[in-house]
N, C-alpha and C positions, 0 to 999 in steps of 0.2 A: 650316605648319612641322611638320606631323605627321611623327613619326619622327626628328626632330632632337633630340639630347639637350640638356637645359638650353635649351629653345627660347624661354623667356620673355625679355622685354626686360631687358638687364643693368643699365640705368641709369634706374630709375623717376623720379628727380628731374630728369632732362633727357631727356625722351622725345619723339622725333619719329616721325611715321608712316612715313617713307620710310627703311627700313633693311633689312639683309640679315644673317641669322645664318649664320656660317660654321662652326658646330659640326658634328660628324659625322665621317665617314670621311675621313682624309687618308692620303697616302703618308707613310712614316716610315722613318728609318734611324738606327742607332746610329753614333756617331763616337768610338770609344774612343781613337783616337790624336789627336783634335782636328785632323785634317788635311783636313777637308772643304772648308774655304775654299781651301786651296792646290790641292785637286783640283777646284775650281770646281763644287761640288755645286749652287750657285745657278743653274747653266745646265742642269741636268738636267731632264728632263720626266717622269721616273718615279723612284721610290725602291723599295727591295726589299721593305719591310714595309708593314703597315697599322696605323693607330691610330685610336681614337675620341677626338676632341677634344670637350670640354676636360679629359679625364682624363689624369693624368700616366702615363708608361710603367710606373711602379712599381705602379700600381693595377690591380685586376682589371677594373674597368669600361673601362679603356683597350683591353682585349683583349690586353695584353702581360704584365703582372705581373712585370717584371724588377726584383728587389729589390736587386741588387748596385749598387755605385757606378757612376754613369753620367757620364762627363766631359762629353759633349756629344751632342746629338741634332739631327736634321734633320726638317723637316716640309714637305710639298708638297701643294697642291691647286689646282684651277682654280676660277674663278668667272666668270659671265657678266655683261657690262655692255651696256646699250643706249645708243644715242645720247642719249636723253632723260636718262639717269642721269649722263651726262658733261657735261650743260649747266652744272651748278654745280660744286661741289667734292665730292670723294670722300674721306671720312675713314675710315681703317682703325684700329679700336680693339682693344686687347688688355686684357682684365681683369687678367691677371697672367701673367708668364712668369719662371720661376726658372732662371738668374739673369741672365746677360748675353745679350741677345737682338739678333740681326741680322736684318733683314728685306729681302727683294728682291721686286720686282714685275716680272714679265717679264724677269728677269735683271738688272734695274737696282736699285741700292741705294736703299731707302726710308729707312733710318735704323737707329740703334743705341740700345738702352736698357739701363741697368744697374739691377738691383734686382728681387728676387723677389716683392715684395708690391704695389708701386704699379702703377696702371693707366697706360697711355700710348697716344698717338695719333700717326699719321703721315698727312699729306695726300699721297695717292697719285694725285691727278688727272692730273698730267703724266706719270706712269709707266704709266698704264692705256690701254686701247684698247677700242673697241667690239667686242663679241664675246667670245671666250674669253681669260681672263687667268690667268697663273701666279703664285701666291703661294708664296714659299719662306721658311721660318723656320729659323734656326739658334739653338740655346740651349746655352750652356756653363755648367757648374755645378760648384763645388768647395766643399763644406761645411767643408773642413778647412784652408783657406788663411788664415783669420783676417782676410780682407779683405771678407767679405760677411756679412750677417745671415742666419742659417739657422733661427732659432727652435728648435723642439723636434725637428729632424731629426737622426737619429743620426749620429755621427762614427765609429761602428764598423760592421762588417758587419751585426751583429744589432742590433735595438732593445735598449735596456737602461735600467733605472731610469726616469727621466722623459723619455727621448729615444725617438723612434719612427721609423717608416718614412719615408724621404726622399721628396721631390717634386722632379722635374726637368722643366724645360720648361714648356709651356703647361698651366695648371691653372685658368684661368677662360675665359669666353666670348670668342671672336674674332668681330668683327662689322664690317660696313660701314655707314656712314651717309652719306646723300646730302643735302647741304645747298646752299642758294643761294650765289652768289658773296659776297653780304653776309649774314652770319649771326651769331647770338649765340654767342660763344665760351665765356663763363663768367659766372655770377651768384653773388652772395653775399647771404644774407638776414640782416637784423638786426631781430629783433622788439623792440618797445618796449611793454611791457604797460601801463605807466602812461598812455601816450598812446593806446594802442590802435592802433598803427601798425606797418607793416612797411616798413623801408627796404631798397632793393635797390641793390647796387653791381654794375654790369655792365661786361663787356668784349666788344667786338664787332669783327668784321671788316667794315670799311666804316662809312659814315655814314648816319644816318637817324633815324627816330622809334622809340624803344622804348616799347612799351605793355605794361602788366601788368594783368590782371583776376583778382581773388580771388573764390573761391566757397567757401561752406560748405554741405555737403550739397546741392549743386546750386543754391544760392541765391546770387545775386550780392551781394557785401558790400563792394565797394570796387575802385577802379581808379586808375590814374595813368599818365602818360607823360612822356617827356623826349626832347629832341633830343640826339643824339650826333653829334659832329663829329670827335672825336679818338680814337675807339675806346674811350673810357671814359665812363660815364654813371652818374648817381644819380637815383633817384626814390623817393617815399614814398607809400604807400597808407594812407589812413585807413579802418579797418575799421568797418563799421556794426554788426557783431556781434563780441564778444570771447569766444572759446572757448579756454581754456587747455589746453595739453599738460601732462599729468601722469601719474604712475605708474598703470598700468592702463587708461589711456584716452588715446590719441594725439590725438584731435580735430584731425585734419589738415585744413588748407585746401587746396583745389585752386588752382593758379595757372596761368593761360594767359599765355604770353609771346609777343609778336610783334615782329618787326623786319623791316620791308620784306616780302620774300616768305617769311621764316623764321617758323615757328610751333613752339613748344615747349610741351609739357605738363609741369608741375612741381607741387610741393606744398611746404608749409612748416608748422611748428608754432609756436605762440606759447608760448615757453618761455625763461626766463632763469635763469642760474646766478650766484649771488653767494656771497661768503665774508664772514661777520660774526664776527670773532674766531675762536672754535673751532667755529663752525657753518657747514655748507654748506647754503645755502638754494636751493630750487627754487621759482621764482615767489614769492620772499619768505618762504617757510615752510621750517622744518627738516623734512626727510624722511629717516627712517632708511633707509640703503641696505643692503638685504638681498641681497647679491651672492653669486654663485657663480662659480667658475672654469670658463670654457668654452674649450676648446682647439681647437675646430673641426676635429676629425679624424673620419673615417668609415671603417668597415671595408672597404668596397668602393671608395671614391673617394679615400681618404687625405685630402688637403687639400680635395678638391672634393665638395660634397654631391651625392648622386646625383640629386636633384630639388629643385625649389623647395619642395615640401611637406616635405622633410626639414629645410630651414632653419626653417620654421614650427614643426615638431614639437619641435625643441630648445628653442625659446622657450616653447612650451606645457608641456613637461616641467618646465622651471624654475619657471614660474608655478604649476603644480600642486603643486610642493614648497614653495610659500610664499616663494620669492625674488621680488624685484621688479626684478632686473637681473643683470648679469654683468660680470666682467672678461674681455674678449676677449683671451685670454692668448697671448703670444708668436706672434702672427699677426695680419695685417691682414685682417679678414673682408671678403667680397665685398659689393658695394652692395645686392644683393637681400636679404641678411640684415639690413643696417641699415635698409632700407625696412620690413621686417616689424617690427623693433624700434620704428621710428617710429610705425607705425600702431597697435601694441599697447600703447604707453606703457611700454616696457621700457628701463630705464636701462642704459647700457653705457659702459665706459671703453675708449677706443681706445688700442691698444698696438702697438708695433713688435716684430717677432721678433728682438730684438737679439742673442740668444745666438749664439755662433760668431764674432762680430766681436771682433777684438783691440782692446779699448777702453783699452789701456795705452799706445798709441803715438799721437803727434800726428796721424799720417795717418788715424787712425780717423774724424776729422771728415769727410774727403772721401768716405769709404766709407759714411758713415751719413747725413749731413745732407741731401744732395740728394734721396734717396728719401723721407726723412721729411717734407720740405717738400711733396713730391708727394702724400703721404698726407693731410697737413693740408688741402691745397687740394681734393682729391677729396671729402673727407668733412665739410668745414666746415659744410654746411647741414643735417646730420642732427640733429634735436632730441634724438634718443635718446642721442647722445654727450654725456655730461655732464662729461667730463674727458679729458685726454691723459696718457699714460704712455710716453714714448719708450724708456725702459730698464727692465729688470727684473733685480734681483739681479746687480749688476756685480761678480762675484767676481774675484779675482786671475786674471790670464791668464798661464799658465806662470810663476807666481811673481811677476809684476809687477802692481803696483797700478794701478787705473784712472787715466786721465788726467782729473783733475778739470775741466780746461778743456773737455774734450769734453762732459761733462754740463752744465756751466755755460752754454756757448755754445748747446747744443741747447735748453736750457730758455729762454734769452733769445730765441732765434729763434722758438720756439714761441709765446711770449707776444707777440712783436712781430707775428706773423702773426695770431694769434687772441687778441684781448683779452676774449673772451666766456666763456672756460672756464678752470678751474684746471688746473695741470700738476704732476704728480709727476715729479721728475727721474729717479729710479730706484727702483722699488718695492722696499721691503724693506731694501736696502742697496746702495751706501753713499751716503747723501744728501749733496748739495753745496749746491744752491739749489732750493727747492721751495715750492709753495703749501700742500701737505698733507704731514703727517708720517705715513707708514704703516710698519708693521712686519709681518714674517712670524713666526709663532710656532706651531710644530708640537708643542708640549708635549702629551702625551697624557693625563697625569694631571690630572683636572679641578681638584683642590685646588691643585696647583702652578701650573697655568695661572691660576687665580683670584688667587693670591698675586702674580703678576706685575703686576697692574693694580689692586690694592687701594688702594695709596697714591695712585695717579693719580686714581682715582674719588673719593677724599676730598679732592682739591685739591692733592695733592703732585706730585712730579716723575714723569715717565714713565720706567718701567724700559725701557731700550733693550737690544735683543738683540745690538748690536755697539757697545758704549760706547767701545771702543778706536779706532774708525774714524769715528764720527759722534756728534754731540751733538744731542739733541732740541731743536727750536726751540719756544720757549714762545709761547703765544697763538695758534697756528694749529690748524686741524682735525687730528684724529688718528683713525686707524682701523687695525684689524688686517686687512690686505688679503690674507692667506693664513693659514688656521688649519685645524685638523681633519685632513683627509687620512687619515681612519681607514681602515686596511686591512681590506677585507672581500671575500673571494672564495669562492664556493661552487661546487665542481665538480659534474658531473652525478651523482656518487655520494653527494653530500651531505657530503663531507669538505672542509675548508678546504685549499686548495693553498698551502703555505708557500713555494713557489718564486716566487710572484707578488710584485710590489713594491708597497709602500705605506709610509706613515709609522708608525713605532713598532710596538708589539706589536698583533696582531690580537685583538679581543675574542673571548671564548669562546662567546658566544651573541648572538642578535639583541637580546635584552633588555639585555645588557651594552653592545652597540653603541649602542642608542637612549639609554640612560642617559648614556653618555659624550658622545654628540652633544648631548643637551639641556644637560648641565651646562657644557660648553665654550661653547655658544651663549648660555646664560643669562648667563654672565659678561660678555659683550659687550653683550647687550641691556640689562642692568641698569646699565651704566656710563654715568652722565650726561654724561661727557666724550667718549664715542665717538659718531661720527655714522653708523657703519656697520660691516659686516663683509663678508668674502668667504670662503666655505667652499670648500675643495679636496676634491672637484670635482663637476661635474654628472654625468659618466659616466666609466666606465673608458676608458682608451686603451691598447690592446694589453696589455702586461704590467703596466701600472700599474692597480691595482684599488682605488683609494680613491674611486671615484664612488658616488653614491647610486643611479645606474642602471648597468647593464652597458654594454659597448661597443656592443651591439646595441640599446640604449635600452630595455631591460626593467627594471622597477622591482625593486630588491633588497629593499625594505621596504614597509610600509604607508605610502603617501605622505600619507595623512591625518595620521598621527602626526608625520611630518617637517614637514608644512605647519603644524600647530598649534604646533610648537616655534619655527619660523622667524617666524611671522606675528603672534605676540602683541605687544602694545605694548612699545616700547622706552622707556627712561628719558627720552629727549629728546622722546618723543611724549606724555608724561603732561601732563595739564592742570595 
């Protein structure tokens, strides 16, 4: 696959040997009038322009760099198939396409998907032929209609504040997978640390024996099998060696799955999350969550990392600064990133990019819930994900308050699907039904910030930042999931650029910055009723300059100082 951008396997937890990466050069066309379907673009055999997939047309890596609003786009490429590849089933996978995606193979409709963040798959066996095949993709996107989640994509021509360059169309790997007629469609993993077992819930196409073999560092340590007759099966593996997944050490087990002629390489981690009163426990122990806000933007790829190494680098930068995890903020990150989090023992909260959705109207549920459930299903098995956050800061939309039922139903559906993790209904505001009560507090004065939580630390009530709209729930875990955001930008001539955006007033020196950072962070580390914090943010994004690294991932400060501030013992970790 030399020369193919993002050539690595996009789904490490469900990896087969027989697959074809479709990234690279495609034909491309803008459709500013959204008239291409009427004009039957899906029957064309060439398009006017070229684009490099999986990079969006707004990005420089795509070869286009069109920054204006793009209502719709078209993609076209050919791919070869042999008779042998058509003996089973051919699955066409899209990592993500923003937003409404229509797909044709050889001019025949393969399917439609709505949602800019969730992965999706079409079985194209019956549409394909031996020899050359034509794949056509249409994507329509409207970040301003209130009917789709856009995350931090700007609704103005320019980026502004904490909104950035938009992403349209394909922005994750497109790939073919060749599977037998009878194959494993889906698996879910349920670790049980007390018993030293892994339970597997499986869905298959067809009937047969499902077998699972677990290995740790290439040593066999357990196996099991079950007969599946109705497409659903369950089995349990007793592990001869128990190695726990924990912060800083993923200790992943390899897992080989087989079902008739189908063979899948997977992995799992032995990790459990529980809530005990005000404590969040990982494998039965309180772990202070030193989180940082990570927004998943890249200067040259926008939503798409330029390489697999770039994904790893962001985790390493965070670890170097003394964080042990991140809020993956207003974006569903690709599975390769989650894989690296899994193996490095890096805590992450999974979040949807809900901004842009009109959450004040009842029909918000139909625009939000289907894609969110797809996200839960795709990412369920990642041990690094230690909680879900479907919404963030549900501010009034055009003067209308949020539909509380949207948040309540989404929370209940999340808990119905995943009983193994906590769920925050809407981070910061305005809570309706939640397992964890979190707040956002960007107070820049350390003394004032400390005063906000003094009574709470001493056993009193939590001071809420939005008391008119939400009431803190007593007896559940609490943390400040956004704080800091200290503005710091140094231009090439050594002068601060006050035109850039950040929270509050910018410090006048590095010494003042580090003092503020330490005092804000100490307040949360020293609070015996806080289980964690999340600092805003890991790196700058475009005009937002409150990262501890620049947008290009260069350190702004001595990271040893930042690491020492973040990594000292928290109150909940004291003996």
